[in-house]
C-alpha positions in Angstrom: -133.4 -69.0 116.9 -132.2 -68.2 113.5 -128.8 -68.9 112.0 -127.8 -65.2 112.3 -128.6 -65.1 116.0 -126.7 -68.2 116.7 -123.7 -66.8 114.8 -124.0 -63.5 116.8 -124.1 -65.4 120.2 -121.0 -67.4 119.2 -119.1 -64.4 118.0 -119.9 -62.6 121.3 -118.8 -65.7 123.3 -115.4 -65.8 121.4 -114.9 -62.1 121.9 -115.6 -62.4 125.6 -113.2 -65.4 126.0 -110.5 -63.3 124.3 -111.3 -60.3 126.4 -111.1 -62.4 129.6 -108.0 -64.3 128.7 -105.9 -61.5 127.1 -104.7 -59.7 130.2 -103.6 -63.0 131.9 -101.8 -64.1 128.7 -100.1 -60.7 128.4 -98.9 -61.0 132.0 -97.4 -64.4 131.2 -95.8 -63.0 128.0 -94.2 -60.0 129.8 -92.9 -62.1 132.6 -91.5 -64.7 130.1 -89.7 -62.0 128.1 -88.2 -60.5 131.2 -87.0 -63.8 132.5 -85.6 -64.7 129.0 -83.8 -61.4 128.9 -82.4 -62.0 132.4 -81.3 -65.5 131.3 -79.6 -64.1 128.2 -77.8 -61.5 130.2 -76.6 -63.8 132.9 -76.3 -67.0 130.9 -78.1 -68.9 133.6 -80.1 -71.5 131.8 -82.1 -73.1 134.6 -85.4 -74.5 133.4 -87.3 -73.9 136.6 -86.3 -70.2 136.4 -88.8 -69.8 133.6 -91.8 -71.7 134.9 -92.1 -70.8 138.5 -92.2 -67.0 138.1 -94.6 -67.3 135.2 -96.9 -69.5 137.1 -96.9 -67.2 140.1 -97.5 -64.1 137.9 -100.3 -65.8 136.1 -102.0 -66.9 139.3 -101.6 -63.5 140.9 -103.1 -61.8 137.8 -106.0 -64.2 137.9 -106.5 -63.4 141.5 -106.4 -59.6 140.9 -108.5 -59.7 137.7 -111.1 -62.3 138.8 -113.8 -59.8 139.9 -113.7 -58.1 136.5 -113.8 -61.4 134.7 -116.9 -62.4 136.7 -118.5 -59.1 136.0 -118.0 -59.6 132.2 -119.3 -63.2 132.3 -122.3 -62.2 134.5 -123.3 -59.4 132.0 -122.9 -61.8 129.1 -125.0 -64.5 130.7 -127.7 -62.0 131.7 -127.9 -60.9 128.1 -128.0 -64.5 126.9 -130.7 -65.3 129.3 -132.7 -62.3 128.2 -132.4 -63.6 124.6 -133.5 -67.0 125.6 -136.5 -65.6 127.5 -137.4 -63.4 124.5 -137.7 -66.5 122.3 -140.6 -68.0 124.2 
């Protein structure tokens, strides 16, 4: 495997990891902003008010988006296996 092929595989892996993690991170960001706005409006500064809803929202988004994540990873691994087989 040449250096350009290795760089291409690593680049694809980084892009896929961003593609898989971005929706979950965006859900956490949106929930965090909503809770911060709620805290600013009501002046309730409870620390658990931030973490518990964010954790629940992130777990729910992972649960909902998991089939799509698996499909993306499966397609990448199949393409990577085809590249490995093609080298022999």
